Structures are given as C-alpha cells and as structure tokens.
C-alpha positions as CSV (number, residue, x, y, z in Angstrom):
1,X,-226.2,-82.3,103.3
2,X,-228.6,-84.0,100.9
3,X,-232.3,-83.2,100.9
4,X,-235.0,-86.0,101.0
5,X,-235.5,-85.7,97.3
6,X,-231.7,-86.1,96.6
7,X,-231.6,-89.2,98.8
8,X,-234.6,-90.6,97.0
9,X,-233.0,-90.0,93.7
10,X,-229.9,-91.9,94.8
11,X,-232.0,-94.8,96.2
12,X,-233.9,-95.0,93.0
13,X,-230.7,-95.0,91.0
14,X,-229.1,-97.8,93.1
15,X,-232.3,-99.8,92.7
16,X,-232.3,-99.5,88.9
17,X,-228.6,-100.4,88.6
18,X,-228.9,-103.4,91.2
19,X,-232.0,-104.9,89.6
20,X,-231.5,-103.7,86.0
21,X,-235.0,-102.3,86.5
22,X,-237.1,-100.3,84.2
23,X,-238.6,-97.0,85.1
24,X,-242.1,-98.6,85.3
25,X,-240.8,-101.4,87.5
26,X,-239.0,-99.0,89.9
27,X,-242.0,-96.8,90.2
28,X,-244.2,-99.7,91.1
29,X,-241.6,-101.0,93.6
30,X,-241.4,-97.6,95.4
31,X,-245.1,-96.6,95.0
32,X,-244.5,-93.4,93.1
33,X,-245.2,-92.2,89.6
34,X,-243.0,-93.0,86.5
35,X,-242.7,-89.3,86.0
36,X,-241.1,-88.9,89.4
37,X,-238.7,-91.7,88.9
38,X,-237.7,-90.4,85.5
39,X,-237.1,-86.9,86.9
40,X,-235.1,-88.2,89.8
41,X,-232.9,-90.4,87.9
42,X,-232.4,-88.3,84.8
43,X,-232.3,-84.8,86.2
44,X,-231.6,-84.7,89.9
45,X,-229.2,-87.6,90.0
46,X,-226.9,-86.1,87.5
47,X,-226.1,-83.3,90.1
48,X,-226.1,-85.4,93.1
49,X,-224.0,-88.4,92.0
50,X,-222.6,-88.3,88.5
51,X,-221.0,-91.7,88.5
52,X,-224.2,-93.4,89.6
53,X,-226.1,-91.4,87.0
54,X,-223.8,-92.8,84.4
55,X,-224.6,-96.4,85.5
56,X,-228.3,-95.7,85.5
57,X,-228.2,-94.1,82.1
58,X,-226.6,-97.3,80.7
59,X,-229.3,-99.6,82.2
60,X,-232.1,-97.3,80.9
61,X,-230.5,-97.0,77.5
62,X,-230.5,-100.9,77.3
63,X,-234.1,-100.9,78.4
64,X,-235.0,-98.4,75.9
65,X,-233.4,-100.4,73.2
66,X,-235.3,-103.6,74.2
67,X,-238.8,-102.1,74.8
68,X,-240.1,-102.8,71.3
69,X,-239.2,-106.5,72.0
70,X,-240.9,-106.6,75.3
71,X,-244.0,-104.9,73.8
72,X,-244.2,-107.4,71.1
73,X,-243.9,-110.4,73.6
74,X,-246.7,-108.9,75.7
75,X,-249.0,-108.5,72.7
76,X,-248.3,-112.0,71.7
77,X,-249.0,-113.3,75.1
78,X,-252.2,-111.3,75.3
79,X,-253.6,-112.8,72.2
80,X,-252.3,-116.2,73.1
81,X,-254.2,-116.0,76.4
82,X,-257.3,-114.9,74.7
83,X,-257.4,-118.0,72.5
84,X,-256.5,-116.5,69.2
C-alpha cells in the first residue's frame, strides 16, 4: 500500500507530465515548496513508479535546457515594463 507521500509523488509527477509544468509551477499549483516537489519527483517517484519517473525526467530536462531562455525573456519584459 502506498503512503500519503508516495501518492503525492505520483500526483505531482502526473501533473508535471500532463501540463509540461516546471517544478516552480507545480509547487505553486499544489501549495508546497519547490524543494518538496523536487524531492518527490526525483527521489521518491523513482522507487514508486519508474515509468512515470522517466516521463517526468524528460519534461524536467527540457525545462532545464530552456530555463536560460525563459530567464532572459523575463528580464527583457521587466525592463520593457519599467520603460527602459
């Protein structure tokens, strides 16, 4: 039988795969910390549901590869909004 933590890890993993969500967006959606999301989907999920873990890893690897682009866009938007 799965514990509450294991069930949460599966739920978080399914959300990430379904929405192609980042760890930050997932944490915000579930009202928990980024550290908790990361721990659940990177450590606990590996033991609970290896196939879901592989899918989550793919999404998170894509997000990691794109994060510098998102950061640059956010910075550009910040300065654009400030009138620079």
